[in-house]
C-alpha positions in Angstrom: -67.2 58.8 -44.1 -70.4 57.2 -45.5 -71.3 53.6 -45.1 -70.7 52.9 -48.8 -67.1 54.1 -48.4 -66.4 52.5 -45.1 -66.6 48.9 -46.3 -68.4 47.5 -43.2 -67.3 43.9 -42.5 -70.1 41.3 -42.4 -70.8 39.0 -39.5 -68.6 35.9 -39.6 -65.7 37.7 -41.2 -62.3 36.9 -39.6 -59.7 39.5 -38.7 -56.6 38.3 -36.9 -57.8 36.1 -33.9 -61.4 37.4 -34.0 -64.6 36.6 -35.8 -66.9 39.6 -36.4 -70.4 39.5 -34.7 -71.7 43.0 -35.4 -70.8 46.7 -35.9 -71.3 48.6 -32.6 -69.7 52.0 -33.3 -67.7 54.1 -35.8 -65.8 57.3 -35.9 -63.2 59.2 -37.9 -60.5 56.7 -37.2 -62.5 53.6 -38.0 -65.1 51.1 -36.9 -65.6 49.1 -33.7 -67.1 45.7 -33.8 -68.3 43.2 -31.3 -66.3 40.1 -32.0 -65.5 36.6 -30.7 -61.9 36.0 -29.8 -61.5 32.5 -31.0 -58.5 31.5 -28.9 -59.8 33.1 -25.6 -63.4 32.1 -26.2 -64.8 35.5 -25.1 -66.5 38.5 -26.5 -64.2 41.4 -27.3 -64.3 44.8 -29.0 -62.4 45.0 -32.3 -61.3 48.4 -33.6 -60.2 48.5 -37.2 -58.3 51.5 -38.6 -60.3 53.3 -41.4 -59.0 52.8 -44.9 -58.1 56.4 -45.7 -55.7 56.4 -42.7 -54.4 52.9 -43.5 -53.0 54.1 -46.8 -50.0 55.8 -45.1 -47.4 53.7 -43.3 -46.7 56.4 -40.7 -50.4 56.4 -39.7 -50.5 52.6 -39.3 -47.3 52.7 -37.3 -48.7 55.4 -35.0 -52.0 53.6 -34.6 -50.3 50.4 -33.5 -47.7 52.2 -31.4 -50.2 54.1 -29.4 -52.3 51.0 -28.8 -49.2 49.1 -27.6 -48.4 51.9 -25.2 -52.0 51.9 -23.9 -51.8 48.1 -23.4 -49.4 48.7 -20.5 -52.1 50.2 -18.5 -53.7 47.8 -16.0 -56.6 49.2 -13.9 -60.2 48.3 -13.4 -61.2 51.7 -14.7 -59.2 51.5 -18.0 -60.3 49.4 -21.0 -57.9 46.5 -21.3 -56.1 46.0 -24.7 -55.5 42.3 -25.4 -53.8 42.4 -28.8 -52.8 44.6 -31.8 -51.8 43.6 -35.3 -52.5 43.6 -39.0 -54.3 41.0 -41.2 -54.9 41.2 -44.9 -54.4 45.0 -45.0 -56.6 45.5 -41.9 -55.0 47.0 -38.9 -56.7 46.2 -35.6 -56.8 46.5 -31.9 -58.5 43.8 -29.8 -59.8 45.2 -26.5 -62.1 44.5 -23.6 -65.8 44.7 -24.4 -67.1 47.3 -22.0 -70.7 46.4 -21.1 -73.1 49.0 -19.9 -74.2 52.5 -21.0 -72.0 55.5 -21.6 -72.0 58.4 -19.2 -73.3 60.6 -22.0 -76.4 58.4 -22.3 -76.9 58.5 -18.6 -76.6 62.3 -18.5 -79.4 62.5 -21.1 -81.7 61.4 -18.3 -80.6 64.4 -16.2 -77.9 65.4 -13.8 -76.6 63.1 -11.0 -76.9 63.7 -7.3 -73.7 65.1 -5.8 -72.5 61.9 -4.1 -73.0 59.8 -7.2 -71.3 62.5 -9.4 -68.2 62.6 -7.1 -68.0 58.8 -7.1 -67.9 58.8 -10.9 -65.3 61.6 -11.0 -63.2 59.7 -8.4 -63.2 56.5 -10.6 -62.2 58.5 -13.7 -59.4 60.2 -11.8 -58.2 56.8 -10.5 -57.8 55.6 -14.1 -56.2 58.8 -15.2 -53.7 58.6 -12.3 -52.6 55.1 -13.5 -52.2 56.4 -17.1 -50.4 59.5 -16.1 -47.9 57.6 -14.0 -47.0 55.8 -17.3 -46.7 59.2 -19.1 -49.8 58.5 -21.2 -52.3 61.4 -21.7 -55.8 60.6 -22.9 -56.6 64.0 -24.5 -60.3 63.3 -25.0 -61.9 62.6 -21.6 -65.6 63.1 -22.0 -68.8 61.3 -21.0 -68.9 59.5 -24.4 -65.6 57.8 -23.6 -66.8 56.7 -20.1 -68.8 53.5 -19.7 -70.9 52.8 -16.6 -71.3 49.1 -15.9 -74.7 47.5 -15.9 -74.8 47.1 -12.1 -73.9 50.8 -11.7 -70.8 49.9 -9.6 -68.0 49.8 -12.3 -66.7 52.4 -14.7 -64.3 52.0 -17.7 -62.5 54.7 -19.7 -62.2 54.0 -23.4 -59.6 55.0 -26.1 -56.5 55.7 -24.0 -53.7 56.7 -26.3 -55.8 56.7 -29.4 -57.0 60.3 -28.9 -53.3 61.4 -29.2 -52.9 59.4 -32.4 -56.0 61.0 -33.9 -54.9 64.4 -32.9 -51.5 63.8 -34.4 -53.1 63.2 -37.8 -53.6 67.0 -38.1 -50.8 69.3 -38.9 -49.8 71.5 -36.0 -51.0 74.7 -37.6 -54.5 73.4 -38.6 -56.2 74.8 -35.6 -59.4 75.3 -37.6 -59.6 71.5 -37.9 -59.4 70.7 -34.2 -59.6 67.0 -33.4 -61.4 66.0 -30.3 -64.5 67.1 -28.5 -64.3 70.9 -28.4 -66.6 71.3 -25.3 -64.3 69.2 -23.2 -60.9 70.4 -24.5 -58.4 72.3 -22.3 -57.5 75.8 -23.5 -53.9 74.7 -24.3 -55.3 72.1 -26.7 -56.5 74.8 -29.0 -53.5 77.1 -28.5 -49.9 76.7 -29.7 -48.8 75.1 -26.5 -47.5 71.8 -25.3 -50.1 69.5 -23.8 -49.5 67.3 -20.7 -51.6 65.4 -18.2 -53.1 68.5 -16.8 -55.2 68.8 -19.9 -57.0 65.6 -18.9 -57.7 67.2 -15.5 -59.4 70.1 -17.3 -61.6 67.7 -19.3 -62.4 65.9 -16.0 -63.5 69.2 -14.6 -65.9 69.8 -17.6 -67.3 66.2 -17.1 -67.7 66.8 -13.3 -69.5 70.1 -14.0 -71.9 68.3 -16.4 -72.5 65.5 -13.9 -73.4 67.9 -11.2 -75.5 70.4 -13.1 -76.7 68.6 -16.3 -75.1 71.4 -18.4 -71.7 72.3 -19.8 -69.7 75.2 -18.3 -69.4 76.8 -21.8 -71.6 76.8 -24.8 -71.8 78.3 -28.2 -74.4 79.2 -30.8 -75.0 77.9 -34.3 -73.9 81.2 -35.7 -70.6 81.3 -33.7 -69.8 77.6 -34.0 -66.7 76.1 -32.5 -64.7 79.3 -32.5 -67.3 81.0 -30.3 -67.1 78.0 -27.9 -63.3 78.1 -27.9 -63.4 81.9 -27.1 -65.5 81.2 -24.1 -63.1 78.4 -23.0 -60.1 80.7 -23.2 -61.6 83.9 -21.7 -64.8 83.3 -19.7 -64.8 82.2 -16.1 -67.2 79.3 -15.5 -70.1 79.8 -13.2 -70.0 78.0 -9.9 -71.9 74.6 -10.2 -73.7 75.5 -7.0 -75.4 78.4 -8.8 -77.0 76.0 -11.4 -77.7 73.3 -8.8 -78.3 74.5 -5.3 -77.8 71.0 -3.9 -74.1 71.1 -4.8 -72.1 72.3 -1.8 -69.8 75.3 -2.4 -66.9 73.2 -1.3 -67.5 70.9 -4.2 -67.8 73.8 -6.6 -64.3 74.9 -5.4 -62.8 71.6 -6.6 -64.6 71.8 -10.0 -63.5 75.4 -10.6 -59.9 74.6 -9.8 -60.0 71.8 -12.3 -61.3 74.4 -14.9 -58.6 76.9 -14.4 -57.4 78.4 -17.7 -53.7 78.0 -17.0 -52.4 74.4 -16.3 -50.2 75.7 -13.5 -53.3 76.9 -11.6 -55.1 73.5 -11.7 -54.4 70.5 -9.6 -51.0 69.3 -10.8 -51.8 65.6 -10.9 -54.7 63.2 -10.8 -53.3 62.0 -7.5 -54.0 65.5 -6.1 -57.5 65.3 -7.4 -58.0 62.0 -5.7 -56.7 63.4 -2.4 -59.3 66.3 -2.8 -62.1 63.9 -3.5 -61.2 61.7 -0.6 -61.5 64.8 1.6 -64.8 65.8 0.2 -66.3 62.3 0.4 -64.8 61.7 3.9 -66.4 64.6 5.7 -63.4 66.9 5.4 -62.7 70.4 4.0 -61.1 70.5 0.6 -57.6 72.0 0.0 -58.8 74.1 -3.0 -58.7 77.8 -1.9 -61.8 79.8 -1.2 -62.4 81.7 -4.4 -65.4 83.9 -3.6 -63.4 86.9 -2.3 -61.8 87.2 -5.8 -64.8 86.3 -8.0 -68.5 86.0 -7.8 -70.5 82.8 -8.3 -71.8 84.2 -11.6 -69.4 85.8 -14.1 -69.4 88.1 -17.2 -70.0 86.4 -20.5 -69.0 87.0 -24.1 -71.6 88.3 -26.6 -73.1 85.3 -28.4 -72.8 84.8 -32.2 -70.5 85.2 -35.1 -68.9 88.5 -33.9 -67.2 86.8 -31.0 -66.1 83.9 -33.2 -64.5 86.3 -35.7 -62.6 88.2 -33.0 -61.3 84.9 -31.6 -60.3 83.6 -35.1 -58.2 86.8 -35.6 -56.6 86.3 -32.2 -55.8 82.7 -33.1 -54.2 83.8 -36.4 -52.0 86.3 -34.6 -51.0 83.5 -32.2 -50.1 81.3 -35.2 -47.9 84.0 -36.6 -46.1 84.4 -33.3 -45.6 80.6 -33.3 -44.1 80.7 -36.8 -41.8 83.5 -35.9 -40.8 81.6 -32.8 -41.7 84.3 -30.4 -42.0 83.5 -26.7 -45.2 81.7 -26.0 -47.9 83.7 -24.2 -51.3 81.9 -23.5 -54.3 83.5 -25.2 -56.0 83.8 -21.9 -53.3 86.3 -20.7 -53.9 88.5 -23.8 -57.6 89.2 -23.0 -57.0 93.0 -22.4 -55.6 93.3 -26.0 -58.6 91.6 -27.7 -61.7 93.6 -28.4 -64.5 91.3 -27.3 -67.9 92.5 -26.4 -68.9 91.4 -22.8 -72.2 91.1 -21.0 -72.0 91.8 -17.2 -74.6 90.3 -14.8 -76.9 92.8 -13.2 -75.9 91.5 -9.8 -72.8 89.7 -8.6 -73.9 86.8 -6.5 -72.0 85.7 -3.4 -72.5 82.6 -1.2 -74.7 84.6 1.2 -77.1 85.2 -1.8 -77.7 81.6 -2.7 -77.4 79.7 0.7 -80.9 79.6 2.0 -82.3 79.5 5.6 -85.9 79.0 6.6 -87.9 80.5 9.5 -91.4 79.9 10.8 -91.1 76.1 10.4 -90.0 76.4 6.8 -92.8 78.8 5.7 -90.5 81.6 4.9 -87.2 81.2 3.0 -84.5 83.8 3.2 -80.9 84.1 1.9 -78.2 83.7 4.4 -77.3 87.4 4.2 -80.5 88.1 6.1 -79.4 86.1 9.2 -79.2 88.7 12.0 -78.9 88.7 15.8 -82.0 87.5 17.7 -83.1 85.0 15.1 -83.9 81.6 16.6 -85.1 78.2 15.3 -83.7 78.9 11.9 -83.5 75.8 9.6 -80.6 75.2 7.3 -79.9 72.4 4.8 -82.2 69.7 6.3 -80.0 68.6 9.2 -79.2 71.9 11.0 -81.1 74.4 13.2 -79.5 77.8 14.1 -79.9 80.3 17.0 -78.1 83.6 16.8 -77.9 85.6 20.0 -79.4 89.1 20.1 -75.9 90.7 19.9 -74.8 88.3 17.2 -71.8 87.1 19.4 -73.0 83.5 19.9 -74.2 81.1 17.3 -75.8 77.8 18.3 -75.9 75.0 15.7 -78.1 72.0 16.5 -77.6 68.9 14.4 -81.0 67.1 14.2 -81.6 63.4 13.8 -80.0 60.2 15.0 -78.1 59.4 11.8 -74.5 60.4 11.6 -73.9 63.3 9.2 -73.5 62.3 5.6 -70.4 63.6 3.8 -72.4 66.2 1.8 -74.2 67.4 4.9 -70.8 68.0 6.5 -69.8 70.0 3.4 -73.0 72.1 3.7 -72.0 72.9 7.3 -68.6 74.1 6.1 -70.5 76.3 3.5 -72.5 77.9 6.3 -69.4 78.6 8.5 -67.3 79.9 5.6 -70.1 82.2 4.4 -71.4 83.7 7.6 -72.2 87.4 7.1 -70.4 88.2 10.4 -68.5 85.8 12.6 -69.6 85.4 16.2 -67.2 85.1 19.1 -68.4 81.7 20.0 -70.0 78.7 18.3 -71.8 76.0 20.1 -72.3 72.7 18.2 -75.0 70.5 19.8 -75.7 66.9 18.9 -79.2 65.5 19.4 -79.4 63.0 22.3 -80.1 60.1 19.9 -77.3 61.1 17.5 -75.1 58.1 16.8 -71.4 59.2 16.7 -69.3 57.4 14.1 -65.5 57.7 13.3 -66.1 60.1 10.4 -67.6 62.6 12.9 -64.1 63.2 14.2 -63.1 64.7 10.8 -65.8 67.3 10.5 -65.7 68.3 14.2 -61.9 68.9 13.9 -62.4 70.9 10.7 -65.2 73.0 12.3 -62.8 73.6 15.2 -60.1 74.8 12.7 -62.6 77.1 11.0 -63.5 78.6 14.3 -59.9 78.9 15.3 -59.0 80.7 12.1 -61.5 83.4 13.0 -60.6 83.6 16.6 -63.9 82.1 17.8 -64.3 79.4 20.4 -66.0 76.2 19.7 -68.1 74.4 22.3 -69.4 70.9 21.5 -72.3 69.6 23.5 -73.0 65.9 23.1 -76.4 64.5 23.9 -75.4 61.3 25.7 -72.6 59.8 27.8 -72.1 57.2 25.1 -71.3 59.9 22.5 -69.1 61.7 25.0 -67.1 58.5 25.6 -67.0 57.7 21.9 -65.5 61.1 21.1 -62.9 60.5 23.7 -62.1 57.0 22.5 -61.9 58.1 18.9 -59.2 60.6 20.0 -61.0 63.9 19.6 -59.4 65.2 22.8 -56.0 64.2 21.4 -56.6 66.1 18.1 -58.0 69.1 19.9 -55.0 69.4 22.2 -52.8 69.3 19.2 -54.8 72.1 17.6 -54.7 74.1 20.8 -50.9 74.2 20.7 -51.2 75.7 17.2 -54.2 77.9 17.8 -53.9 79.3 21.3 -56.8 81.7 20.9 -59.4 78.9 20.6 -60.8 76.5 23.0 -63.1 73.6 22.8 -65.2 71.8 25.4 -66.9 68.5 25.3 -69.9 69.0 27.6 -72.5 66.6 28.9 -76.1 67.8 28.4 -77.4 69.9 31.2 -80.0 67.3 32.1 -79.2 65.0 35.0 -77.1 62.0 33.7 -78.5 58.5 33.9 -77.4 56.3 36.8 -74.4 54.1 35.9 -75.4 50.5 35.1 -72.8 49.1 37.4 -74.3 50.9 40.4 -77.8 49.8 39.5 -76.7 46.2 39.0 -75.0 46.1 42.4 -78.1 47.5 44.0 -80.3 44.9 42.2 -82.2 47.6 40.3 -80.8 47.3 36.8 -83.9 47.5 34.4 -85.0 44.0 33.5 -82.9 42.4 36.2 -86.0 41.2 38.2 -87.0 38.8 35.5 -83.7 36.9 35.5 -83.1 33.5 37.1 -81.7 33.9 40.7 -78.2 32.6 39.8 -78.0 34.9 36.8 -79.2 37.8 38.9 -76.5 37.1 41.4 -73.9 37.2 38.7 -75.2 40.6 37.5 -74.9 42.0 41.0 -71.4 40.6 41.3 -70.4 42.1 38.0 -71.7 45.5 39.1 -69.8 45.2 42.4 -66.5 44.3 40.7 -66.9 47.2 38.3 -67.6 49.7 41.0 -64.5 48.6 42.9 -62.4 48.5 39.7 -61.7 44.8 40.2 -61.3 44.2 36.5 -59.9 40.7 36.5 -62.8 39.5 38.6 -65.2 41.6 36.5 -64.1 39.9 33.2 -64.3 36.4 34.8 -67.8 37.2 36.0 -68.8 38.5 32.6 -67.6 35.2 31.0 -69.8 33.2 33.4 -72.7 35.6 32.9 -72.5 35.5 29.1 -72.7 31.7 29.2 -75.6 31.4 31.6 -77.9 34.2 30.4 -80.6 33.4 27.8 -79.9 35.1 24.5 -83.3 36.9 24.6 -82.2 38.6 27.9 -78.7 39.7 26.6 -79.9 43.2 26.0 -80.4 43.6 29.8 -76.7 43.3 30.5 -75.4 45.1 27.4 -74.9 48.4 29.3 -72.8 46.5 31.8 -70.5 45.2 29.1 -70.2 48.7 27.6 -69.2 50.2 31.0 -66.7 47.4 31.6 -65.2 47.8 28.2 -64.9 51.6 28.5 -63.4 51.3 32.0 -60.8 48.8 30.8 -60.0 51.0 27.8 -59.4 54.1 29.9 -57.2 52.2 32.3 -55.3 50.6 29.4 -54.7 53.8 27.6 -53.6 55.6 30.8 -51.1 52.9 31.7 -49.7 52.9 28.2 -49.3 56.6 28.1 -47.6 56.6 31.5 -45.1 53.9 30.3 -46.5 51.2 32.5 -46.2 48.6 29.8 -47.0 45.4 31.8 -50.3 46.7 33.3 -51.2 48.1 29.9 -50.6 44.8 28.3 -52.8 43.1 30.9 -55.6 45.5 30.3 -55.4 45.2 26.5 -55.5 41.4 26.9 -58.7 41.7 28.9 -60.2 44.0 26.2 -59.4 41.4 23.5 -61.0 38.7 25.6 -64.0 40.8 26.4 -64.9 41.7 22.8 -62.7 40.3 20.1 -64.9 42.0 17.5 -63.7 45.5 18.5 -60.4 46.9 17.3 -59.2 48.8 20.4 -57.9 45.8 22.3 -56.1 44.4 19.2 -54.7 47.8 18.5 -53.4 48.4 22.0 -51.9 44.9 22.2 -50.1 45.6 18.9 -48.7 48.8 20.2 -47.4 47.1 23.3 -45.8 44.3 21.3 -44.3 47.0 18.9 -42.8 48.7 21.9 -41.4 45.4 23.1 -39.9 44.9 19.7 -41.9 41.7 19.1 -42.6 42.8 15.6 -44.1 39.6 14.1 -46.7 39.4 16.9 -47.3 43.2 16.7 -48.1 42.9 13.0 -50.5 40.0 13.7 -52.5 42.0 16.3 -52.5 45.2 14.2 -53.9 43.1 11.3 -56.7 41.9 13.5 -57.4 45.5 14.4 -57.6 46.4 10.8 -60.0 43.6 10.1 -62.2 44.9 12.9 -62.0 48.6 11.8 -60.8 48.8 8.1 -61.3 52.6 7.8 -59.1 53.8 10.8 -56.0 55.4 9.3 -53.9 55.1 12.5 -54.0 51.3 12.3 -52.5 51.2 8.9 -49.9 53.8 9.9 -48.6 51.7 12.8 -48.6 48.5 10.9 -46.6 50.2 8.2 -44.0 51.1 10.8 -43.9 47.5 12.0 -43.6 46.2 8.5 -40.8 48.6 7.6 -38.9 47.4 10.7 -39.4 43.8 9.4 -37.9 44.9 6.0 -41.2 44.5 4.3 -41.0 47.9 2.5 -43.7 46.9 -0.1 -46.2 46.0 2.6 -45.3 49.2 4.5 -45.9 51.3 1.4 -49.3 49.7 0.8 -50.2 50.4 4.4 -49.1 54.0 4.2 -51.2 54.4 1.0 -54.2 53.2 3.0 -53.4 55.5 5.9 -53.3 58.5 3.5 -56.5 57.4 1.8 -58.4 57.2 5.1 -56.8 60.4 6.5 -55.4 62.6 3.8 -54.4 65.2 6.5 -52.0 63.0 8.4 -48.6 64.6 7.9 -46.7 61.7 9.5 -48.0 59.2 6.9 -46.9 61.4 4.0 -43.5 61.9 5.7 -42.9 58.2 6.2 -44.1 57.4 2.8 -41.7 59.9 1.3 -38.8 58.1 3.1 -39.9 54.8 1.6 -40.2 56.3 -1.9 -36.7 57.8 -1.4 -35.3 54.4 -0.4 -36.9 52.9 -3.5 -35.3 55.6 -5.8 -38.7 57.1 -6.6 -37.5 60.6 -5.9 -40.3 62.6 -7.6 -42.9 60.9 -5.5 -40.7 61.3 -2.4 -40.3 65.0 -3.0 -44.1 65.4 -3.5 -45.0 63.6 -0.3 -42.4 65.6 1.7 -43.9 68.8 0.4 -47.4 67.7 1.4 -46.1 66.6 4.9 -44.5 70.0 5.4 -47.6 71.9 4.2 -49.8 69.9 6.6 -47.4 70.3 9.6 -44.7 72.9 9.2 -43.2 71.7 12.5 -41.9 68.6 10.7 -39.6 70.9 8.7 -38.4 72.7 11.7 -37.8 69.8 14.1 -34.3 68.4 13.8 -35.4 65.3 15.5 -38.1 64.6 12.9 -35.7 65.5 10.1 -33.6 62.6 11.3 -36.6 60.2 11.3 -36.6 57.4 8.8 -39.4 55.2 7.6 -38.6 52.8 10.4 -39.1 55.3 13.2 -42.1 55.2 15.3 
């Protein structure tokens, strides 16, 4: 539509509640203006239906109806619709003015790094999930319809509902006049098939592929046009993104390839499943998407470029149309590939993960593919953070994690790539952390997943930590608990948390009692006496006296000398925690309560004391107090799933089902593998009459822990059970 036919409105013109400022965009449906909403006193976007479409009442009705449906969507990642209406023959939608640049504009500058790409995909999936729960399908997800905020933190999806209206303007059989962005369309959108929310997930996969690689998974030529591109979408398998960008972990490629499955039933079945997968990837865990490399290579055969492929596909589409007219049973074009005479080009070599994962020897001077890793190779570098030694007989693999910084999420994914792609599996794997490595809660996730990978291949895992602090942290974060659980399921595996072979440092309490704690000599005599007393109480496990002495000491010591006594505080806290946990597990509730009280007094900023106190109060059925202490624990450690899970149980017992459901949502977000959280959430959904969600959560819970299904006791559990 040329500018002379479009009748562009001048600045100052009034349409409905708005005054036009300037034209900011246009398309087949109409024009979009920046405008001032006179009543609200704010800048808005004003979309006006193009005059050719406005001539038919059914088009106007559809335009306004779809906009009203989309106005029900409320999410920070979906453009908000404020008003719809008609004025002097102009039919309009008033919506949020999304400030920033489109994702398409950003991608013109080049591909994104993996972490940033996944963050964007997660935000789009969040918006899609909200829309799909309202049975609204976008149908035109693409970078052009995604706006990145000016600060780079926000993201807004445009045109919800309107893509379906635009598509409905074409007759069902006008496949040659496909509406939408062909490169991002799911195969079923150009076939004679019904379209549901899973089409948006395919488009999300194309967008993710482009963000990660800077390229589209399928392309065409000028000679072949759209029909060549559609042929590739229906029949070619996409290459693995990791092949185009070696910085993309293979685990991430698995997620993208599942989104790009030809048949909707083979993709993720909901945006919520995609979000669960993204949370796993971004939180140092293995994805659920199956390992595809045994069935297909990273690179794939391709159709011959040009008009010949386009013509063959056009004929296949005509035959599909005839079958549709004759009401024959629907069979996707993809499944008819053997009956269609395409010309294929096969790669000279099928590439597998061992061909593209690289290792370095000789201090990085020589780079080799992973397939060349053989017994006897030592000091082999892999993916920046890892160093490998493989024994002469290939039966023992040592993996050293270098650096003090905790593993980033994508580094953990590269570790999974290594283990899943080893040319031959050893009988034992030793994972060694550097002495200055700083263990964080997320380290539990990847250590447990590495353990599971080893167990699945009947290999033992040995974890060597580089400091007693890291050893204690692993224990306090519950690694031994997780591993015991896994040992019950995988009896052929074992794991050991070993101290380094070097002689351990002298405990601070012993040094303090002897008057030889480093820096102690420079303290005032009265303070030095308190330090010695604290060491003596700790060595004798006189914890009440130790805490009282600590209070006096922390008041009397100069702030500049506080670092001298910090090791004593850490030892006191750890000793109290171990005693508290042991008493609680043995059912000695009163002593456990006393210990947890001491922990809260000693360091109110840490979560363990508040958490333990909350569990004690929960066991005593003092639910209001339990909720308060668990809330304090969550404030101190907002990313620990177990805290939300236990508060959910308490809230459910207090008949606060809405609060319990919010907490279980957080528990699942922080630990998507916790079967109990899904199980209890399913009970709450069932109680609320949301049976589809209840059934889905129950299926996930059973998949994560089949024992839930087999245990009569757990079957009788309700959302209020502990």
